[in-house]
C-alpha positions in Angstrom: -32.3 33.9 33.8 -29.8 33.6 36.6 -31.3 33.7 40.1 -29.0 36.6 41.1 -30.7 38.8 38.4 -33.1 41.1 40.2 -35.9 40.1 37.8 -35.5 36.4 38.2 -38.4 34.6 39.8 -37.8 31.9 42.4 -38.6 30.5 45.8 -36.6 32.2 48.6 -36.3 32.0 52.3 -35.3 34.6 54.8 -33.3 32.8 57.4 -31.7 33.5 60.8 -28.6 31.9 62.1 -28.2 31.8 65.9 -24.9 31.2 67.6 -24.9 30.8 71.4 -28.5 32.0 71.5 -27.7 35.3 69.7 -28.7 36.2 66.2 -25.5 35.9 64.1 -26.9 36.5 60.7 -30.1 37.2 58.8 -30.0 36.4 55.1 -31.7 35.3 51.9 -31.4 31.8 50.4 -32.7 30.0 47.3 -35.0 27.4 48.6 -34.9 25.4 45.4 -31.1 24.8 45.6 -30.6 22.1 48.3 -27.6 20.2 49.6 -28.3 16.5 49.6 -26.3 15.8 52.8 -28.5 18.0 55.0 -31.5 18.7 52.9 -31.0 22.4 53.7 -30.7 25.2 51.2 -27.2 25.2 50.0 -26.4 28.8 51.1 -27.5 28.1 54.6 -25.8 24.7 54.7 -22.4 26.2 53.7 -22.6 28.8 56.5 -23.8 26.4 59.1 -20.9 24.0 58.4 -18.4 26.7 58.7 -19.9 28.2 61.9 -20.3 24.8 63.6 -16.6 24.1 63.0 -15.8 27.4 64.7 -18.3 27.4 67.5 -19.3 23.8 68.0 -22.2 21.8 66.5 -24.5 22.3 69.5 -24.1 26.1 69.5 -25.2 27.0 66.0 -28.8 26.7 64.7 -30.9 28.2 61.9 -34.5 28.7 61.0 -36.4 30.0 58.0 -38.3 33.0 59.3 -40.1 33.9 56.1 -40.9 31.9 52.9 -41.3 33.7 49.7 -42.7 31.7 46.8 -42.7 32.8 43.2 -41.1 36.3 43.9 -38.5 38.3 42.1 -35.0 38.2 43.5 -35.3 42.0 44.0 -38.3 41.5 46.3 -36.5 38.8 48.3 -33.5 41.2 48.8 -35.9 43.9 49.9 -37.6 41.6 52.4 -34.1 40.6 53.8 -33.3 44.2 54.2 -36.6 44.8 56.0 -35.8 42.0 58.5 -32.3 43.4 59.1 -33.6 46.9 59.6 -36.3 45.7 62.1 -33.6 43.7 64.0 -31.3 46.8 64.1 -34.1 49.1 65.3 -35.1 46.6 68.0 -31.6 45.8 69.3 -29.4 48.7 68.3 -26.8 46.4 66.8 -26.1 44.7 63.4 -25.8 40.9 63.6 -22.1 39.9 63.3 -22.7 38.1 60.0 -24.3 41.1 58.4 -21.7 43.8 59.4 -20.0 43.9 56.1 -23.1 44.1 54.0 -25.7 46.0 56.0 -25.4 49.7 56.5 -28.3 51.3 58.3 
């Protein structure tokens, strides 16, 4: 079963990308799909490379803020949404990298 299917089971991470000390994006990544160059989950690696080209290597960082082992994709999506909702309620803004997909 493809990992994007809501019933697929996998290992996911909820991550936060920070640019200039401000949360830029909160997202979900497949922790089993890694990029050899960095050892990071591929989804995160791709975004970090793009953002570091734009904002400078020393200004963009990421962290895995929640690890979800053996869960359905649907559950990982729900957890991502919960983190985004909490961030929005605490700060009154949507992170720049989530503005197209997150609608409170």
